[in-house]
C-alpha positions in Angstrom: 0.2 0.2 0.1 1.2 3.4 -1.1 3.7 2.2 -3.6 1.7 3.7 -6.5 3.2 7.1 -5.0 6.4 5.8 -5.9 6.2 5.7 -9.9 9.1 7.9 -11.5 8.6 9.3 -15.1 11.5 8.1 -17.0 11.7 10.3 -20.4 14.0 12.5 -21.4 13.3 16.3 -20.3 12.5 17.7 -23.8 9.9 15.0 -24.4 8.1 16.3 -20.6 8.3 19.5 -22.0 6.9 18.8 -25.6 4.2 17.0 -23.5 3.2 19.7 -21.5 3.1 22.4 -24.3 1.0 20.2 -26.3 -1.3 20.4 -23.1 -1.2 23.7 -22.8 -1.6 24.8 -26.1 -4.8 22.9 -25.6 -6.0 25.6 -22.7 -8.4 28.5 -24.5 -7.2 31.0 -21.6 -3.4 29.9 -22.5 -1.3 31.8 -25.4 2.0 31.1 -26.3 3.9 33.6 -27.9 7.1 32.0 -29.3 10.5 33.3 -30.6 9.4 36.4 -28.8 11.7 37.4 -25.8 11.5 39.0 -22.7 12.7 42.2 -21.9 11.7 43.8 -19.0 9.1 44.8 -16.5 6.7 47.7 -16.7 5.0 49.1 -13.6 6.6 52.2 -11.0 7.4 52.9 -7.4 8.6 48.8 -7.1 5.0 47.7 -8.6 5.0 45.6 -11.8 2.0 46.0 -14.1 3.2 43.7 -17.2 6.0 42.7 -19.4 7.3 44.5 -21.9 8.3 42.0 -24.7 11.9 42.8 -27.1 9.6 43.5 -30.3 8.1 46.4 -28.5 5.2 44.6 -27.6 3.4 45.2 -23.6 1.4 42.8 -22.0 0.0 44.1 -19.1 -1.0 42.2 -16.2 -1.9 41.6 -12.4 0.8 39.3 -11.4 3.8 38.6 -13.7 5.7 35.1 -12.9 8.9 34.8 -13.6 10.4 31.1 -14.6 13.2 32.0 -16.9 15.5 29.2 -15.3 18.7 28.6 -13.0 20.8 31.3 -15.1 18.2 34.2 -15.3 19.1 37.6 -13.2 16.2 40.2 -12.7 17.9 42.5 -10.8 18.3 45.3 -13.4 14.6 44.8 -14.1 13.6 45.1 -10.4 15.1 48.2 -10.1 14.3 49.8 -13.2 10.4 50.2 -12.1 12.1 51.2 -8.5 12.0 47.9 -6.7 15.3 46.3 -5.0 18.1 43.9 -6.4 16.8 39.8 -5.1 18.7 38.7 -2.0 20.2 35.7 -3.0 22.3 33.3 -1.7 24.8 30.8 -4.0 26.7 27.9 -3.2 28.8 26.4 -6.1 28.0 22.3 -6.1 31.8 22.1 -7.2 30.9 19.6 -10.3 30.8 19.5 -13.7 28.4 17.0 -15.8 29.5 14.9 -19.1 26.6 13.3 -20.3 26.2 11.0 -23.9 22.6 10.1 -24.9 22.1 6.7 -26.7 19.7 5.0 -28.3 19.4 0.7 -28.4 20.1 -0.8 -31.8 17.3 -2.8 -33.7 16.7 -5.9 -32.4 18.2 -5.2 -29.2 16.3 -5.4 -25.6 17.6 -3.2 -22.6 19.8 -4.9 -20.0 17.4 -6.2 -17.1 16.5 -3.3 -14.9 17.3 -4.4 -11.0 20.4 -3.2 -8.9 21.8 0.0 -9.0 21.3 2.9 -11.7 24.2 5.1 -10.1 27.3 5.2 -8.3 29.9 7.6 -6.2 33.5 6.4 -6.4 34.3 9.9 -4.7 36.7 11.1 -7.1 33.6 10.2 -9.8 29.9 10.0 -9.6 27.6 8.6 -12.5 23.8 7.7 -13.5 22.4 5.6 -16.0 19.2 7.1 -16.9 16.2 5.8 -19.0 14.4 7.8 -21.2 11.8 7.5 -24.2 12.1 5.7 -27.4 14.6 3.3 -26.7 16.7 5.9 -25.2 19.0 6.6 -22.3 21.9 8.5 -21.0 25.1 8.0 -19.1 26.0 11.0 -17.1 29.6 11.0 -15.5 30.1 13.9 -12.8 33.4 15.0 -11.7 35.2 17.5 -9.5 34.9 20.8 -11.4 38.9 21.4 -10.1 40.0 18.2 -11.7 40.9 19.4 -15.2 42.7 16.1 -16.5 40.1 14.2 -16.1 37.7 16.5 -17.6 39.5 16.9 -20.3 40.1 13.1 -20.8 36.4 12.6 -20.4 35.4 15.3 -22.9 36.7 12.7 -25.7 33.9 10.6 -26.6 36.1 7.6 -26.9 37.4 7.7 -23.5 34.2 8.6 -22.1 32.4 5.2 -23.4 35.3 3.4 -22.1 35.1 4.3 -18.8 31.1 4.1 -18.7 32.2 0.2 -19.4 33.8 0.3 -16.5 31.1 1.0 -14.1 28.7 -1.6 -12.8 25.8 -0.1 -13.6 26.3 1.2 -17.2 28.7 -1.5 -18.7 25.6 -3.8 -20.0 23.8 -0.6 -21.6 27.4 -0.3 -24.0 28.1 -3.7 -24.6 27.5 -3.2 -28.3 23.5 -3.0 -27.6 23.0 0.8 -28.3 24.9 3.6 -30.5 25.2 7.1 -29.4 22.8 10.1 -30.8 25.5 12.7 -30.9 29.1 12.6 -31.6 30.3 14.8 -28.9 30.3 14.6 -25.1 27.4 16.9 -23.5 29.3 19.3 -20.8 27.3 21.3 -18.1 29.4 23.2 -15.7 28.3 26.2 -13.8 26.2 24.4 -11.4 24.6 26.2 -8.6 22.4 25.8 -5.5 20.8 29.5 -5.4 18.0 30.5 -3.1 16.3 33.8 -3.9 14.7 35.9 -1.2 11.4 37.5 -3.1 10.5 38.7 0.1 12.7 40.7 2.7 11.3 41.3 6.5 8.0 41.2 5.4 7.9 43.0 2.1 8.4 41.9 -1.2 11.4 43.4 -2.9 9.2 44.4 -6.4 5.4 44.1 -5.9 3.6 42.2 -8.8 5.9 39.6 -9.1 6.2 35.8 -8.3 9.0 33.1 -8.8 9.2 29.8 -9.8 11.3 27.0 -10.8 15.2 27.3 -10.7 14.4 31.2 -10.4 13.5 30.8 -7.2 15.4 28.0 -5.8 17.8 25.4 -7.8 20.1 23.0 -6.7 22.5 20.6 -7.6 21.0 18.3 -10.6 23.0 14.9 -9.4 20.2 14.7 -6.9 17.8 14.8 -9.3 15.3 17.5 -7.5 15.0 20.3 -10.2 11.3 19.1 -12.1 10.5 18.2 -9.0 11.1 21.4 -7.0 10.0 23.6 -10.2 6.6 21.8 -10.3 5.8 21.8 -6.6 6.8 25.6 -6.5 4.2 26.2 -9.3 1.9 24.2 -7.6 2.4 26.2 -4.0 1.8 29.6 -6.3 -1.2 28.5 -7.7 -2.6 27.5 -4.3 -2.0 31.0 -3.0 -3.6 32.9 -5.5 -6.7 30.9 -5.4 -6.6 31.0 -1.1 -6.3 35.3 -2.2 -7.9 35.6 -5.1 -8.4 39.5 -5.4 -5.4 40.4 -3.3 -1.9 39.7 -5.5 0.4 40.7 -2.7 -1.1 38.7 -0.2 -0.7 35.7 -3.0 2.9 36.7 -2.8 3.5 36.8 0.6 1.8 33.6 1.3 3.7 32.2 -2.0 6.6 33.1 -0.4 6.1 31.5 3.1 5.3 27.8 1.6 8.4 28.1 -0.6 10.5 28.5 2.7 8.0 25.9 4.3 8.4 23.3 1.5 11.4 24.2 -0.5 14.2 25.8 1.7 14.9 22.3 3.9 16.0 20.5 0.3 18.2 23.6 -0.6 20.2 23.4 2.6 19.9 19.7 2.9 21.8 20.1 -0.6 24.2 22.7 0.0 25.4 20.6 3.3 25.5 17.1 0.9 27.6 19.3 -1.5 30.0 20.4 1.2 30.9 17.1 2.3 31.2 15.9 -1.5 33.8 18.7 -2.1 35.7 17.3 1.1 36.0 13.9 -0.3 37.0 14.9 -3.7 39.6 17.2 -2.7 41.3 14.9 -0.3 41.1 12.4 -2.8 43.0 14.2 -5.6 45.2 15.1 -3.1 46.0 11.8 -2.6 45.0 11.9 0.9 42.3 9.8 2.4 39.0 11.4 3.2 38.2 8.8 5.9 41.5 8.8 7.8 40.1 10.7 10.6 38.2 8.0 12.5 37.7 10.6 15.3 35.1 12.5 12.7 31.7 11.9 13.0 31.8 12.4 8.9 33.4 9.7 8.4 31.4 7.4 10.6 28.1 8.8 8.5 30.1 8.1 5.4 30.7 4.4 6.7 27.3 4.2 7.6 26.2 4.9 4.4 28.4 2.5 2.3 28.4 -0.4 4.2 24.8 0.0 6.3 22.2 2.1 4.0 23.4 1.1 0.4 23.0 -2.7 1.3 19.7 -2.5 3.3 18.3 -0.5 0.1 19.0 -4.0 -1.3 17.4 -6.3 0.9 15.0 -4.3 3.2 11.2 -3.1 1.6 11.0 -0.8 4.9 14.7 1.1 4.1 14.1 0.8 0.1 10.7 2.6 0.2 11.8 5.4 3.0 14.9 5.6 0.3 13.2 6.2 -2.2 10.2 8.5 -1.0 13.2 11.0 0.4 14.7 10.8 -3.0 11.3 12.2 -4.8 10.7 14.7 -2.0 7.4 12.9 -0.7 9.0 12.9 3.0 11.3 15.5 4.4 15.4 15.7 3.7 15.5 14.5 7.2 13.3 11.9 7.4 15.8 9.1 7.3 17.8 10.2 10.3 14.6 10.9 11.6 12.8 7.4 11.3 13.8 5.6 14.3 12.8 2.1 12.8 14.6 2.7 9.4 17.7 3.8 11.8 17.7 0.8 13.5 17.5 -1.4 10.2 20.4 0.3 8.8 22.4 0.1 11.9 21.6 -3.6 11.8 22.9 -4.1 8.5 25.7 -1.9 9.3 27.0 -3.8 11.7 26.4 -7.2 10.1 29.3 -5.8 7.3 31.6 -8.5 8.3 29.4 -11.5 8.4 28.6 -10.9 4.5 30.7 -10.7 1.4 32.2 -7.5 0.5 30.4 -5.5 -1.3 31.6 -5.7 -5.3 33.6 -2.7 -6.6 31.4 -0.2 -8.4 34.4 0.5 -10.7 37.9 1.6 -10.6 38.7 1.9 -7.1 40.4 5.3 -7.5 41.6 7.8 -10.0 44.7 6.6 -10.9 43.6 3.2 -12.1 40.8 4.6 -13.9 43.3 6.8 -16.0 45.6 3.3 -15.9 42.8 2.0 -17.9 42.5 4.6 -20.2 46.0 4.8 -21.1 45.8 1.2 -22.0 42.3 1.3 -23.8 
């Protein structure tokens, strides 16, 4: 019971957006203008009353919803109509993404979908993401300051060779698939960002709301972006429904809801990324990130590696709790605050010496991977 909530959509982002656009176009109250950019806000005295398009058209509005994505910046727009710049918190994720997309060849089927779909070697993180229409992608994430590994993995041959040495990806690249593009796609500048549209109980500009990555964006490694984006939009719809005749009250209610529901996920991501950067920096320097056994972080890493990870494969209670937390159906601290889950994880951790050692997820260290690439 309840497992229906754990359903996930396995599709390319472009396919999801195509479907959503098709649905939006069917709505009689929706007009989509293609090929026209927004040049700024219209208004005065700190209140927006519409949007100015780059073709000179002015669109009047009771409320302007800004959904310009993670790279958007609205300070000039706000100050131009008498508002204030948007205070923001920014933390670098410390990683760079490298991805390739593939399609299964005719006559070939996907490998069994059981076990891990990704992993973390400290110096390298990866995931295999199933798409629509027999497509899938492999993404490698490396520390942003590891220039040598980034240079090597930007080569398509080296990228595929690396993927074949990773447990979750090897079977997908055994000859049953072909790449959809020649190059390795790189995405950098990955930031965790939180924007405060309301400061000391007052909006920095009135008549405006932020949704999606324009409001809060987190490390895409954790797969939360679509969820938080949709969530922020639903929270805005709820706020407008609760305050249909008072835009200012709706914006304040939306801000309160974002702080209650989404800010904990932003803070959780920042903490996770700080620990990941610490480990990656130690490995790059040739140090042991778990060398200080008195450090509580060392114990927590050991519990995750030898307790939580194996428990997910054998204990349905732990698996469901992890999947619910990963998909934002439970708060970010739900795993540590659930006494039953904690007891089951610790029981699995304490039994670590009684079971077979975990198989390696890939090359155990960075030097081994580089040697494999040199030999290929």
